[in-house]
C-alpha angles and dihedrals in degrees: 000000000000132000092269099049116109123254124217102253096171115117117211112220114237117245111265121236102244092205088072090066097043129092123254091251095055091130097052119101092209119035111221091204098054092107097043126101117234107220093185121079121222105246093187111101125208111274114245121217124216119192095185094250100098125105114205103224093178103261105031144006120264118252107242089192092074114122117259124254141306083049112100090236089053091052089048089050090055091049091051095055089051105257113174121241093255094054091039088060097045099047099036097076091220127128118228135174089253132049133220120005091351090057092046088053091056091052092047091053090050091052092049088052089054096045118021093188088061092074092060094058112122107247120213120236094246130044108245091220101049108003086234092299091145089063089070095053093101094047089052096047089052093052091051093049090049094051096043100040095099094040124096110232141145102179132044135190118203121212120184129189114205121179112266094232092056091049091050094049096043089051092049093053097038095050090046102045106009125092118272111270095019113156119258123242100259099050090043094052090046091053089048090055090048094051089050092052093047091057090061105027121063125207096013121138127199114224140178098222141024095018124174090227131025111206112201117194124191105204095195095056098019088232116160122203122188114206111193106210118224127251123228129213125192124209148123128260134202116208106208100174129063121228096049121117120218094234132023112292113209118226110268092217101050097020093234098309113183094239092040126208140256092273092060096032092241097304099107089224134112088208120027094211128054135165088244096057098035086059102026102048094064088049093049086052094047095046099034090238129157103228146332142243119210121214117185134180089246123313139250125227121269093256094045123094120219110217138161115056090340137238120304115242144167119219115204115202112201125218097354115187088199118044104191136049134159103276092199088059091046090055089057092043093051096043092051096045092048091061099214095313098102133009128194136199145162094047118179136159115259139162136241092279090070090062089061092049093049090050097045098043113102111192133172117259133206119216137182115212132186122196143168122238116215096211108010119204124210116313094244091052090053094046091047093044094051092042089058089063089070109115098004124136111232125217103215124185114202105280119246091237090066100028091107092065106025133063114261104242141121119266130195114218126173126224107221099187144346122199146143095055108187125185122194111171109301091343120094128188130185140160121241134187114202147161121285112275097028115148098225097182088055089050086066106035096027092222089250093314098313089120118059127218103020140160092252092049096050095046089041092226140099117272124195120200113231099183142338129208128191101225099181142356106211098217135121 
């Protein structure tokens, strides 16, 4: 049973003890007081029982034993308890030339023709099924149109919140006196809003998932909230400059305060540029959005370039007033504004599911790394030692440099291939292809023995990484 299912509010009266209503001589065959005159009057009135199911219509209680709709007596019963025209039509199970309130008016007139006294029934102020909620349909439609008039959209999803007690009471009356299969209040009111919007909005579809706009209606306060759903763009980026983080890095001193501090010169950022902003800001401008979220297939360190075809990513633009733009033109705009720091390609529109795919994909990567050896052995020893790492499985404990944000555990990562070993003095460079999640810098310098085997461990000398580049991400 969910939160909107009705509960049985009926209260069964307890069986009365008949001896309480008998005389003291109930066991006598002949009552000696039969001929006497009782001078006193019994002040005790007969107790009335209320089971919680009666509607007070002013003059009499409603007969709950009336047949359900679409029987004429069932429709008459709904009219007596004060059901509005809209609800009368939706629960009656009768087809009419008109829908909604107009259809209910037709049914009401037919009932009055059958029973002239029915028109004189006292009607309560509020419909017991909807509490006159349908009277506010036009007002709500106008509010929605006003709030969405400047927003680009093609699909809408309507969500309504109706007080739980009203839903329970409506369901109790409808299931007992309405026609079988009659629509409940929530779905009927949602449909009424949709019909109103269709009359003033062209080419708008109402969907159950992935809408452009989510309209949330509080039926108690008649508040309307419009949630502009984000748009998603898939692509690949190449980071051509070192010293740029993938996503925004809040200032360490002020923790990213909106007005910043002296340390970050009021930006709130530890690094002014990031891949997220170099790509995202042009999109925010083009789509009139508020902000972005950046979802990458992994990430490289700040001092690492990402080359080749680039790293797959999904850019999420939040609250866009415009939902479409020319992606080929956006590639040119982003690449020009990034000024050689970042380049993008392969842009396409996507949805939120692509974010999950990007995050869950574990693809092999190829790197080129250059490092300096403290006490280099002979060149042939270096080449042979590094080549012997081809195909091995590393045991890597979480590096110290990321221990503040990663769990401290041992990971096994496989080296697929090592090639292009180059030696220039005490500097060595080679290319490596390895399993996703491999710490390549630690493969070289060992992180004080936390990665085994390593180049430093095999050569038995200290190694210092000079630079590292991601050459290719083997995905898609």
